[in-house]
C-alpha positions as CSV (number, residue, x, y, z in Angstrom):
1,M,82.2,81.8,43.6
2,H,85.8,82.0,44.4
3,L,86.0,85.5,43.0
4,T,83.1,86.6,45.1
5,V,84.6,85.3,48.3
6,S,88.0,86.9,47.4
7,R,86.2,90.1,46.7
8,W,84.5,90.3,50.1
9,F,87.2,88.7,52.2
10,G,89.4,91.8,52.5
11,P,86.6,94.1,53.6
12,L,85.2,91.5,56.0
13,V,88.6,91.1,57.7
14,A,89.0,94.9,57.9
15,V,85.6,95.2,59.6
16,A,86.4,92.3,62.0
17,C,89.6,94.0,62.9
18,L,87.8,97.3,63.5
19,L,85.2,95.6,65.7
20,A,87.9,93.8,67.7
21,S,89.8,97.1,68.0
22,A,86.7,98.9,69.2
23,A,86.0,96.1,71.7
24,A,89.5,96.3,73.0
25,S,89.2,100.0,73.3
26,S,85.9,99.7,75.0
27,A,87.4,97.2,77.5
28,Q,90.2,99.6,78.2
29,E,87.7,102.5,78.7
30,V,86.1,100.9,81.8
31,G,85.8,103.7,84.4
32,D,86.2,103.8,88.1
33,A,83.7,104.3,91.0
34,M,83.7,106.2,94.2
35,F,81.7,106.3,97.4
36,V,80.9,109.7,99.0
37,T,79.8,110.2,102.5
38,V,77.1,112.9,102.9
39,Q,77.4,114.4,106.3
40,N,74.3,115.0,108.5
41,P,72.8,117.5,108.5
42,I,73.5,118.8,105.0
43,T,75.0,122.2,105.0
44,S,76.5,124.5,102.4
45,E,80.0,123.4,103.7
46,T,78.9,119.8,103.1
47,V,77.9,120.5,99.5
48,A,81.1,122.4,98.8
49,R,83.2,119.6,100.2
50,I,81.3,117.0,98.1
51,K,81.8,119.1,94.9
52,Q,85.5,119.4,95.8
53,Q,85.8,115.7,96.2
54,V,83.7,114.6,93.2
55,D,84.7,117.1,90.5
56,P,88.4,116.1,90.2
57,R,87.5,112.4,89.9
58,A,84.6,113.1,87.4
59,N,87.0,115.1,85.2
60,E,90.1,112.9,85.8
61,A,92.4,112.9,82.7
62,N,93.4,109.3,83.4
63,R,90.5,107.1,82.2
64,Q,91.4,104.4,84.7
65,R,90.7,106.8,87.6
66,R,87.8,108.7,86.1
67,V,84.5,107.7,87.8
68,D,81.5,106.4,86.0
69,T,79.5,105.5,89.2
70,I,79.2,107.8,92.2
71,V,77.5,106.3,95.3
72,F,76.3,108.9,97.9
73,D,76.0,107.4,101.4
74,F,73.3,109.4,103.2
75,N,73.7,107.6,106.5
76,P,77.2,108.1,107.9
77,D,78.0,105.3,110.4
78,G,74.5,103.9,109.8
79,K,72.8,106.6,111.7
80,P,69.5,108.4,110.8
81,A,69.8,111.5,108.7
82,A,67.5,114.6,108.6
83,T,68.0,118.2,107.5
84,D,65.7,121.1,108.2
85,E,67.2,123.6,105.7
86,F,65.9,123.4,102.2
87,G,68.7,125.5,100.5
88,P,71.7,123.2,100.9
89,C,69.7,120.1,100.1
90,Y,68.3,121.7,96.9
91,E,71.9,122.8,96.0
92,L,73.2,119.2,96.4
93,A,70.2,117.8,94.5
94,K,70.8,120.2,91.7
95,Y,74.5,119.3,91.6
96,I,73.7,115.6,91.4
97,G,71.4,116.2,88.4
98,S,73.6,118.8,86.8
99,G,75.6,118.6,83.6
100,A,78.8,118.2,85.7
101,L,77.7,114.6,86.4
102,Q,75.8,114.0,83.2
103,G,76.5,110.5,81.9
104,R,77.5,109.2,85.3
105,R,75.5,106.8,87.3
106,T,74.5,108.5,90.6
107,V,73.3,106.1,93.3
108,A,71.7,107.0,96.7
109,F,72.6,104.5,99.4
110,V,70.0,104.6,102.2
111,H,70.6,102.1,105.0
112,A,68.9,104.0,107.9
113,P,66.0,106.4,108.1
114,V,66.3,109.5,105.9
115,A,63.8,112.4,106.6
116,G,63.3,116.1,106.2
117,H,64.9,117.8,103.2
118,T,67.7,115.1,103.1
119,V,65.1,113.2,101.0
120,L,65.5,115.7,98.1
121,P,69.1,114.8,97.0
122,V,68.2,111.1,97.5
123,L,65.4,111.5,95.0
124,A,67.8,113.4,92.6
125,C,70.0,110.3,92.2
126,V,69.4,108.2,89.1
127,E,69.2,105.0,91.2
128,R,68.5,104.3,94.9
129,V,69.7,101.3,97.0
130,I,68.0,100.7,100.3
131,G,69.0,98.5,103.3
132,K,66.6,96.6,105.5
133,A,66.8,99.4,108.2
134,G,66.4,102.1,105.5
135,V,63.4,104.4,105.4
136,I,62.8,107.1,102.8
137,G,60.7,110.0,104.3
138,P,58.7,111.6,105.5
139,V,59.7,115.1,104.4
140,V,57.3,116.8,106.7
141,G,57.3,115.9,110.4
142,D,59.5,116.6,113.4
143,V,62.2,118.3,111.4
144,V,60.2,120.2,108.7
145,Q,56.7,121.5,109.5
146,K,55.4,122.4,106.1
147,L,56.6,122.9,102.5
148,S,56.2,126.3,100.8
149,P,55.1,126.3,97.2
150,V,58.6,127.1,96.1
151,E,60.0,124.1,98.0
152,Q,57.2,121.9,96.5
153,A,58.3,123.1,93.1
154,G,61.8,122.2,93.9
155,Y,60.9,118.6,94.7
156,K,58.9,118.3,91.5
157,E,61.8,119.7,89.5
158,R,64.2,117.2,91.0
159,F,61.8,114.3,90.6
160,P,60.0,115.0,87.3
161,S,58.4,111.5,86.9
162,R,54.7,112.3,86.3
163,D,53.6,108.7,86.9
164,R,55.3,108.5,90.3
165,W,55.0,112.1,91.6
166,A,52.2,111.2,93.9
167,I,54.6,108.8,95.8
168,V,56.8,111.8,96.6
169,Q,53.9,114.1,97.3
170,K,52.6,111.7,99.9
171,M,55.8,112.3,101.9
172,F,54.9,115.9,102.6
173,D,51.1,116.1,102.0
174,P,49.0,114.0,104.5
175,G,45.9,114.6,102.3
176,V,47.2,112.6,99.4
177,R,45.2,109.3,98.8
178,L,47.8,107.2,97.0
179,V,46.4,104.7,94.5
180,S,48.1,102.6,91.8
181,G,46.9,101.1,88.5
182,T,47.9,100.7,84.9
183,L,48.3,103.3,82.3
184,R,45.0,103.7,80.5
185,D,45.2,103.1,76.8
186,G,48.9,102.1,77.2
187,A,50.2,99.3,74.9
188,D,52.2,97.9,77.9
189,K,50.9,97.2,81.4
190,V,52.9,100.1,83.0
191,T,52.2,100.7,86.7
192,V,51.4,104.3,87.5
193,Y,50.6,106.1,90.8
194,A,48.2,109.0,91.4
195,D,46.5,111.0,94.1
196,A,42.8,109.9,94.1
197,R,41.8,113.6,94.7
198,D,43.4,114.6,91.4
199,E,40.7,114.1,88.8
200,D,43.0,114.8,85.9
201,A,45.6,112.3,87.0
202,M,42.9,109.7,87.6
203,T,41.8,109.8,84.0
204,R,45.1,108.2,83.1
205,V,44.8,105.3,85.6
206,A,42.9,102.1,84.8
207,G,42.0,99.7,87.7
208,A,43.0,102.2,90.4
209,A,43.4,100.6,93.9
210,P,44.8,101.9,97.2
211,V,48.5,101.2,97.8
212,Q,48.8,98.6,100.6
213,G,50.7,99.8,103.7
214,V,50.2,103.5,103.0
215,Q,47.6,105.1,105.2
216,D,45.4,108.0,104.3
217,G,45.5,111.2,106.4
218,T,49.2,111.0,107.3
219,V,52.5,111.6,105.6
220,A,54.4,108.6,104.4
221,G,57.8,107.2,105.2
222,Y,58.6,104.2,102.9
223,T,60.3,101.1,104.4
224,A,62.7,99.0,102.3
225,A,60.0,96.7,101.2
226,Q,57.6,99.5,100.3
227,A,60.3,101.5,98.5
228,R,61.2,98.5,96.4
229,A,57.5,97.8,95.6
230,L,56.9,101.4,94.6
231,G,60.0,101.5,92.4
232,L,61.5,104.2,94.6
233,A,64.5,102.0,95.2
234,Q,66.0,99.7,92.6
235,A,68.1,97.4,94.7
236,R,68.6,96.1,98.2
237,A,71.9,96.2,100.1
238,D,72.9,96.7,103.7
239,S,76.6,97.6,103.4
240,R,78.9,99.3,101.0
241,P,80.5,96.0,99.8
242,E,77.0,94.8,99.0
243,V,76.3,97.9,97.0
244,A,79.6,97.3,95.1
245,E,78.5,93.7,94.5
246,V,75.2,94.9,93.1
247,F,76.7,97.2,90.5
248,G,80.0,95.3,89.9
249,L,82.2,98.0,91.4
250,P,85.8,97.6,92.6
251,A,86.0,96.3,96.2
252,S,88.4,99.1,97.2
253,S,86.1,101.8,95.9
254,V,83.8,101.4,99.0
255,R,86.1,103.6,101.1
256,D,86.0,107.4,100.9
257,D,88.8,109.1,98.9
258,P,91.4,110.3,101.5
259,L,92.5,113.1,99.1
260,Q,89.0,114.7,99.4
261,G,89.7,116.6,96.1
262,R,93.2,117.7,96.9
263,S,95.9,117.7,94.2
264,P,98.1,114.6,94.8
265,D,101.6,115.2,96.2
266,A,103.3,111.8,96.3
267,Y,106.1,110.3,98.4
268,Q,107.4,106.8,98.3
269,W,108.9,104.5,100.9
270,V,110.3,101.0,100.6
271,L,109.6,98.4,103.3
272,K,112.4,95.8,103.4
273,G,113.0,92.8,105.6
274,D,110.6,91.2,108.1
275,V,107.8,93.3,109.5
276,D,108.5,94.0,113.1
277,G,108.1,96.6,115.8
278,A,111.0,98.7,114.5
279,M,109.4,98.8,111.0
280,R,106.1,99.9,112.5
281,E,107.8,102.7,114.5
282,S,109.8,103.8,111.5
283,L,106.8,103.9,109.2
284,N,104.8,106.0,111.6
285,R,107.6,108.5,111.6
286,V,107.6,108.5,107.8
287,V,103.8,109.2,107.8
288,R,104.4,112.1,110.2
289,D,107.1,113.5,108.0
290,V,104.9,113.3,104.8
291,R,102.2,115.2,106.7
292,K,104.7,117.7,107.9
293,K,105.7,118.4,104.3
294,K,102.1,118.7,103.2
295,G,102.2,115.5,101.2
296,N,99.0,113.5,100.8
297,V,100.0,110.3,98.9
298,L,102.4,107.7,100.1
299,V,103.4,104.8,97.9
300,L,104.6,101.9,100.0
301,V,106.8,99.6,98.0
302,L,106.4,96.2,99.7
303,N,109.6,94.2,99.6
304,C,109.0,92.7,103.0
305,G,107.6,89.6,104.7
306,G,107.9,87.9,108.0
307,T,105.5,85.8,110.1
308,D,104.7,88.3,112.9
309,L,101.1,88.9,111.8
310,D,100.1,90.6,115.1
311,T,102.7,93.4,114.5
312,A,101.6,93.6,110.8
313,R,97.9,93.9,111.9
314,G,98.9,96.7,114.2
315,L,100.8,98.4,111.4
316,A,97.7,98.1,109.1
317,E,95.6,99.7,111.8
318,D,98.1,102.6,112.0
319,L,97.9,103.1,108.2
320,I,94.0,103.1,108.3
321,K,94.2,105.9,110.9
322,A,96.6,107.8,108.8
323,Q,94.0,107.9,106.0
324,T,91.4,109.8,108.1
325,G,91.1,113.4,109.3
326,E,91.8,116.7,107.7
327,D,95.4,115.9,106.8
328,A,94.6,112.3,105.6
329,V,97.3,110.5,103.6
330,Q,96.3,108.2,100.8
331,V,98.5,105.1,101.3
332,I,99.0,102.9,98.3
333,A,100.5,99.5,98.6
334,F,102.7,98.7,95.6
335,V,103.6,95.0,95.1
336,P,106.4,94.8,92.5
337,E,107.2,91.1,93.1
338,T,105.5,89.4,96.0
339,A,103.7,90.3,99.2
340,P,103.7,87.1,101.4
341,D,102.6,86.7,105.0
342,A,102.9,89.9,107.0
343,A,103.3,92.0,103.8
344,A,99.9,91.0,102.7
345,V,98.4,92.1,106.0
346,V,100.1,95.5,105.6
347,A,98.7,95.8,102.1
348,L,95.1,95.3,103.5
349,G,95.6,98.4,105.6
350,C,96.4,100.6,102.6
351,S,93.9,102.7,100.6
352,E,94.4,100.7,97.5
353,I,96.7,97.9,96.2
354,V,98.6,98.2,92.9
355,M,100.6,95.2,91.5
356,T,103.0,94.6,88.7
357,R,102.0,92.7,85.6
358,P,104.5,92.7,82.7
359,A,103.1,93.9,79.4
360,D,102.3,91.2,76.8
361,G,105.4,89.8,75.3
362,A,107.7,91.4,78.0
363,E,109.9,89.3,80.2
364,G,109.1,89.1,83.9
365,K,106.7,87.5,86.4
366,E,103.4,88.7,87.7
367,A,103.5,89.9,91.3
368,D,101.5,87.8,93.7
369,I,100.0,88.5,97.1
370,G,98.9,86.4,100.1
371,N,101.3,83.5,100.2
372,F,101.0,82.5,103.9
373,E,102.8,79.1,103.5
374,R,105.8,80.2,105.7
375,Y,103.4,81.3,108.5
376,L,101.3,78.2,108.2
377,K,104.3,76.0,108.7
378,S,105.4,77.7,111.9
379,A,102.0,78.5,113.6
380,K,99.8,76.2,115.6
381,P,96.2,75.5,114.3
382,A,94.6,77.5,117.1
383,A,96.8,80.5,116.3
384,V,96.0,80.2,112.5
385,E,92.3,80.2,113.2
386,A,92.5,83.3,115.5
387,Q,94.5,85.1,112.8
388,R,92.1,84.0,110.1
389,Q,89.2,85.6,112.0
390,S,91.1,88.7,112.8
391,L,92.4,89.2,109.2
392,R,89.0,88.4,107.7
393,K,87.4,91.3,109.8
394,L,90.2,93.6,108.7
395,A,89.6,92.7,105.0
396,E,85.8,93.1,105.3
397,D,86.2,96.5,107.1
398,Q,88.4,97.6,104.1
399,G,85.8,96.4,101.6
400,Y,87.5,93.2,100.5
401,P,85.7,89.8,100.4
402,G,86.6,88.0,103.6
403,V,86.4,84.7,101.8
404,L,89.7,85.5,100.1
405,I,91.5,85.6,103.4
406,D,89.9,82.3,104.3
407,G,91.3,80.8,101.1
408,M,94.8,82.1,101.8
409,L,94.9,80.6,105.2
410,T,92.9,77.4,104.5
411,R,94.3,75.1,101.9
412,D,91.3,72.7,101.8
413,L,88.8,75.5,101.0
414,E,87.2,75.8,97.5
415,I,86.2,79.3,96.4
416,V,83.8,80.1,93.5
417,R,82.6,83.2,91.9
418,A,78.8,83.1,91.3
419,T,77.0,85.3,88.8
420,A,73.4,86.5,89.3
421,Q,70.9,85.0,86.9
422,G,70.1,87.7,84.3
423,N,72.6,90.2,85.7
424,A,76.2,89.5,84.6
425,K,77.5,92.5,86.5
426,K,76.4,91.2,89.9
427,T,78.9,88.6,91.1
428,K,79.7,87.2,94.6
429,L,82.6,85.3,95.9
430,M,81.7,82.4,98.2
431,T,82.8,79.0,99.3
432,R,81.5,76.0,97.4
433,A,79.4,75.0,100.5
434,E,77.9,78.5,100.7
435,F,77.1,78.5,97.0
436,D,75.3,75.1,97.3
437,T,73.3,76.5,100.3
438,E,72.4,79.6,98.4
439,L,71.3,77.6,95.3
440,K,68.9,75.5,97.4
441,A,67.6,78.5,99.4
442,N,67.1,80.7,96.3
443,P,66.6,78.6,93.1
444,G,67.2,80.6,90.0
445,A,69.1,83.5,91.8
446,W,72.5,82.4,90.6
447,A,73.8,80.7,87.5
448,E,74.4,77.1,88.3
449,A,78.0,76.9,86.9
450,P,80.1,79.3,89.0
451,K,83.7,80.0,88.1
452,V,86.2,78.3,90.4
453,V,88.6,80.8,91.8
454,K,90.5,78.5,94.2
455,P,90.4,74.8,93.8
456,K,90.3,72.7,96.9
457,G,93.7,71.6,98.3
458,V,95.7,74.2,96.3
459,P,97.5,77.2,98.0
460,F,96.0,80.5,97.1
461,H,98.1,83.5,96.5
462,P,96.7,85.3,93.4
463,G,98.8,87.0,90.8
464,A,98.2,90.5,89.6
465,T,95.7,89.5,86.9
466,V,93.5,87.4,89.2
467,A,93.9,89.9,92.1
468,A,92.6,92.6,89.8
469,E,89.6,90.5,88.7
470,L,88.7,89.7,92.3
471,G,88.9,93.4,93.3
472,L,91.9,92.8,95.6
473,A,94.2,94.9,93.4
474,R,92.8,98.2,92.2
475,F,95.3,98.7,89.3
476,V,98.1,96.9,87.6
477,V,101.3,98.5,86.1
478,P,103.7,97.0,83.6
479,T,106.9,97.8,85.5
480,T,108.3,97.8,89.0
481,N,108.9,101.6,89.0
482,P,106.8,103.4,91.7
483,N,106.6,106.4,89.5
484,D,104.3,104.5,87.2
485,V,101.9,104.1,90.1
486,C,102.1,107.8,90.7
487,K,101.0,108.5,87.1
488,I,97.8,106.5,87.6
489,Y,96.9,108.8,90.5
490,G,97.8,112.0,88.6
491,A,100.9,112.7,90.7
492,S,104.4,113.6,89.5
493,A,107.5,111.6,90.4
494,A,107.3,110.5,94.0
495,K,109.7,112.1,96.5
496,S,111.5,110.4,99.4
497,P,110.5,111.4,102.9
498,D,113.2,112.0,105.5
499,P,112.4,109.9,108.6
500,G,115.3,111.5,110.4
501,W,118.8,110.6,111.4
502,L,117.6,108.3,114.1
503,D,116.1,105.7,111.6
504,K,119.2,106.0,109.3
505,F,121.5,105.4,112.3
506,A,119.4,102.4,113.4
507,E,119.4,100.9,109.9
508,F,123.2,101.2,109.8
509,L,123.6,99.5,113.2
510,K,121.3,96.6,112.0
511,I,123.8,95.7,109.3
512,P,125.1,92.2,110.4
513,A,128.8,93.2,110.1
514,V,128.2,96.3,112.2
515,T,126.3,94.3,114.8
516,I,129.1,91.8,115.1
517,I,131.7,94.6,115.5
518,L,129.6,96.1,118.3
519,V,129.4,92.8,120.1
520,M,133.2,92.2,119.8
521,V,134.0,95.7,121.1
522,G,131.5,95.3,123.9
523,F,133.1,92.0,125.0
524,I,136.6,93.5,124.7
525,G,135.6,96.4,126.9
526,L,133.9,94.1,129.4
527,I,137.0,91.8,129.7
528,L,139.4,94.7,129.9
529,E,137.4,96.3,132.7
530,L,137.5,93.1,134.7
531,K,141.1,92.2,134.0
532,V,142.5,95.7,134.4
533,P,140.4,97.5,137.1
534,G,140.5,101.2,137.2
535,L,140.5,101.9,133.4
536,T,136.7,102.8,133.4
537,V,136.7,103.7,129.7
538,P,136.4,100.0,128.5
539,G,133.4,99.5,130.8
540,I,131.7,102.6,129.5
541,T,132.4,101.5,125.9
542,A,131.1,98.0,126.6
543,A,127.9,99.3,128.1
544,L,127.4,101.7,125.1
545,C,128.0,99.0,122.5
546,F,125.5,96.5,124.1
547,I,122.9,99.3,124.5
548,L,123.2,100.1,120.8
549,V,122.9,96.5,119.8
550,F,119.7,96.1,121.8
551,W,118.2,99.4,120.7
552,S,118.9,98.9,117.0
553,Q,117.6,95.4,116.8
554,S,114.4,95.9,118.8
555,R,113.9,99.6,119.1
556,F,112.4,98.9,122.5
557,S,109.4,97.1,120.9
558,G,108.5,93.5,120.1
559,E,107.6,90.7,122.4
560,M,111.2,89.3,122.7
561,F,112.9,92.5,123.8
562,V,112.2,92.1,127.5
563,L,113.1,88.4,127.6
564,A,116.4,89.2,125.7
565,L,117.3,92.1,128.0
566,L,116.6,90.1,131.1
567,L,118.7,87.1,129.9
568,F,121.6,89.4,129.1
569,L,121.4,91.2,132.5
570,L,121.2,87.7,134.2
571,G,124.3,86.6,132.3
572,L,126.2,89.7,133.5
573,A,125.1,89.1,137.1
574,L,126.2,85.4,137.0
575,V,129.6,86.4,135.5
576,G,130.0,89.0,138.3
577,I,129.2,86.3,141.0
578,E,131.7,84.0,139.4
579,I,134.5,86.6,139.6
580,F,133.8,88.4,142.8
581,V,131.9,86.0,145.1
582,L,132.7,82.4,143.9
583,P,136.2,82.7,142.3
584,G,137.1,80.0,139.8
585,F,135.5,79.0,136.6
586,G,132.4,76.9,137.3
587,A,128.7,76.7,136.6
588,C,128.0,80.4,137.3
589,G,130.5,81.6,134.7
590,I,129.4,79.2,132.0
591,C,125.7,79.9,132.5
592,G,126.4,83.6,132.6
593,I,128.1,83.5,129.2
594,L,125.4,81.4,127.7
595,C,122.7,83.8,129.0
596,M,124.5,86.8,127.5
597,L,124.8,85.0,124.1
598,A,121.1,83.9,124.2
599,G,120.0,87.5,125.0
600,L,122.0,88.9,122.1
601,G,120.5,86.2,119.8
602,L,116.9,86.7,121.0
603,V,116.9,90.5,120.6
604,T,117.1,90.1,116.8
605,L,113.9,87.9,116.8
606,D,110.2,88.9,117.1
607,K,109.1,85.6,118.6
608,V,110.4,82.4,120.1
609,P,111.6,79.9,117.3
610,T,109.0,77.3,116.6
611,D,110.2,75.2,113.7
612,T,113.5,73.6,112.7
613,G,114.4,76.4,110.3
614,E,113.9,79.1,112.8
615,W,116.0,77.2,115.4
616,V,118.8,76.8,112.9
617,R,118.8,80.5,112.2
618,F,118.8,81.2,115.9
619,G,121.7,78.8,116.4
620,V,123.7,80.5,113.6
621,R,123.3,83.9,115.3
622,I,124.4,82.5,118.7
623,S,127.4,80.9,117.0
624,T,128.3,84.1,115.4
625,Y,128.2,86.0,118.7
626,L,130.2,83.2,120.4
627,F,133.0,83.5,117.8
628,A,132.9,87.2,118.3
629,M,133.3,86.8,122.0
630,M,136.2,84.4,121.6
631,G,137.9,86.9,119.3
632,A,137.2,89.6,121.8
633,M,138.9,87.6,124.6
634,V,142.1,87.2,122.5
635,L,142.1,90.9,121.6
636,A,141.4,91.9,125.2
637,F,144.4,89.9,126.6
638,V,146.6,91.4,123.9
639,I,145.5,94.9,124.7
640,A,145.9,94.3,128.4
641,K,149.5,93.1,127.9
642,F,150.7,95.9,125.7
643,L,148.5,98.8,126.9
644,P,151.0,99.7,129.8
645,Q,153.7,100.3,127.1
646,V,151.6,102.7,125.0
647,P,152.4,106.4,125.8
648,Y,149.5,108.4,127.3
649,A,147.3,105.3,127.2
650,N,149.1,103.9,130.2
651,R,148.0,106.9,132.3
652,M,144.5,105.4,132.4
653,M,145.8,102.4,134.3
654,L,146.6,102.1,138.0
655,T,150.3,101.6,138.7
656,P,150.9,98.0,139.7
657,P,152.7,97.3,143.0
658,T,156.5,96.5,142.8
659,D,158.2,93.4,144.0
660,T,160.6,95.4,146.3
661,P,158.9,97.3,149.0
662,S,159.8,101.0,149.1
663,A,161.5,102.8,151.9
664,G,158.3,104.3,153.0
665,E,156.6,101.0,153.2
666,M,159.5,99.5,155.2
667,D,159.0,102.2,157.8
668,L,155.4,101.2,158.4
669,P,154.8,99.5,161.8
670,G,154.9,95.7,161.3
671,A,156.5,95.9,157.8
672,S,159.8,94.3,158.9
673,A,158.0,91.5,160.7
674,A,155.9,90.9,157.5
675,L,159.0,90.8,155.4
676,E,160.4,88.1,157.5
677,L,157.5,85.8,156.5
678,L,158.5,85.9,152.8
679,G,158.8,82.2,151.6
680,A,157.2,80.9,154.9
681,I,154.7,78.1,154.7
682,G,151.6,78.0,156.9
683,T,148.0,76.7,157.1
684,A,144.9,78.6,156.2
685,T,142.6,78.7,159.2
686,T,139.8,80.4,157.2
687,A,138.8,80.3,153.6
688,L,140.7,82.9,151.5
689,R,138.1,84.8,149.3
690,P,140.8,86.2,148.6
691,A,141.4,87.6,152.1
692,G,141.6,85.4,155.2
693,V,143.8,84.3,158.1
694,V,146.8,81.9,158.0
695,R,148.7,80.3,160.9
696,F,152.5,80.5,160.8
697,G,153.7,78.5,163.8
698,D,152.0,80.1,166.7
699,K,151.1,83.3,164.8
700,F,147.9,84.1,163.1
701,V,148.4,86.6,160.2
702,D,146.0,88.4,157.8
703,V,146.8,87.5,154.2
704,V,145.3,87.6,150.7
705,S,145.5,85.0,148.0
706,D,147.1,85.6,144.7
707,G,143.6,85.7,143.0
708,G,142.2,82.2,143.4
709,F,139.8,80.8,146.0
710,I,141.7,78.8,148.7
711,P,139.6,76.6,151.1
712,S,140.3,76.5,154.9
713,G,143.0,74.0,156.0
714,T,145.0,74.3,152.8
715,R,148.8,74.7,153.0
716,V,150.0,78.0,151.6
717,Q,153.3,79.8,151.0
718,V,154.0,83.6,151.2
719,I,155.1,84.8,147.7
720,T,155.0,88.5,148.0
721,V,155.2,91.1,150.8
722,E,154.1,94.7,150.0
723,G,154.5,96.7,153.1
724,T,152.1,95.0,155.5
725,R,150.2,93.3,152.7
726,I,151.1,89.6,152.6
727,V,150.2,87.6,149.4
728,V,150.1,83.7,149.5
729,K,149.5,80.9,147.1
730,E,148.4,77.3,147.5
731,V,151.2,74.7,147.8
């Protein structure tokens, strides 16, 4: 016995290994799927475009991208479709049933009325899925008056089922009397259909009876219920995601291929930092540059985040628009590490999502997507609910299950994956409450032990493996190199677009050290312009520096820009009032400085701080700019002191008045009388702002103060006489 076991053990192990290897190979050979929009009416150009779109994917060298299932959507935008030309429809039907697509599952998706010769390519598909508003037929009616014998032969060629031919014949021949029964002398009770007028066909039918709902004397158009009952449609679905659910197709396959059969020409762009208006503006320029260079694939490497979901939603909408039209760009979101908060929203707007999952045994962590914890901590419940509804709609429009967004934004939600009873390929994601309701409403429709995808009370941000299983990620790659993503799509190494010098300059200015230098130079220029009037150059330099700071940080977008700009301008106005209208250093000056600092701090934000962490970061920025202003004041006073001694530079300054009046000034009328008042003490009869009137004995003389504000009634002394200009100070 021992020898026998030993003898067979080796071969058995070998066979087991071979089977396991074959199973693994089979698992890796799972193909892709694609949806194709069939434009109405069908023309030769439509057929050529469909061939151009389908052939590359059907013959794709990369097994991951090669399609096994092709769904033809015959109702673009859910509108009725009808074609009066037989030729293009026959050409499309012939292509669908040709050897080029042999071995592929072809599915006709009818979710609105389909009539005329458009019915022909619908019948040519291996399977048909119909929606509740779908109607197949009639062929003859308002669009097509009558079929020629050649056209009738074409329909019979494309729908060769002898036992169901009468169903199709009824759509163009009103004389057909459709009956059903079982196949006579058949071992199994197979349902067959025939024309009661056809004696030869009736000999094969046992128990013939008229088909309910189909009237004699008129052509037939089969509703969803009739098509299902007659076996003309194999499944029911009202939307592309439901079709994908029926056949177990990837969620992202429900969108038309933006490449439309074009050879991929790939570019890559990295998104870094928080998603804001500047990033949106910059990315739109990148897309325009890719189109200008005739590129059609853009790999977006998501190394970004942020809690501004409104801007991220707008950016996602921009990306969706970029994937339409004649020069559509396929935008692929690549998540090498993590895509939290706003980054996840941007990913939803892309054509497909690819994530990093290290190979077995390799070091590294799976990429994850959808961690909204930072946003949830800062946002109010009402705002979270509004964002949940908005992002759920975005996800569903892109073909993703909306319940995944609910789970990412609702910690207490439990999500399960239900499997249809008797059909392991048909699965559906739903909440636990929805599953319990479905189970009660349709007993036996779903297996009673669904797989828990997200437990209740646990944050949900799926890793690459789970995201791929749920259809959120289309593919996974073992590295963080974008070129590995390009290989999946049959593209060579990705090139870098050139968004232009403007974006590069703005990115340079946004470097914190550069921003602080700009702020310091701006304050130095502002102080010099106020302390040494007439220079002009420091004022222009200050204005330019502050403009660059505001532009680079906000790029004239974002909800905080207007508030920041108004605060900064208000601060300038208050400082100006303090210097020229209300001399001294009081409330206006302090408030003005604080407003300027607040404006500089707010311009770097996308929204008003709401939690402690955001307020701390805002305070750090304000403090940084405050220290920069203090340093600027010191430098400004140093420059003002030594600038007059610098050759050439002193020519920019006005020559200060001398203590000794010149001969020309002494010759002016009243100059000698004014000189006699030097050192005299009098009383200000008006406030000196700085000019006013002072009484010396019985004389009233116009004077100016030495710079400060002097109230009326204050004793003053003449300290300088410059021609007829008398300068006094308070004593």
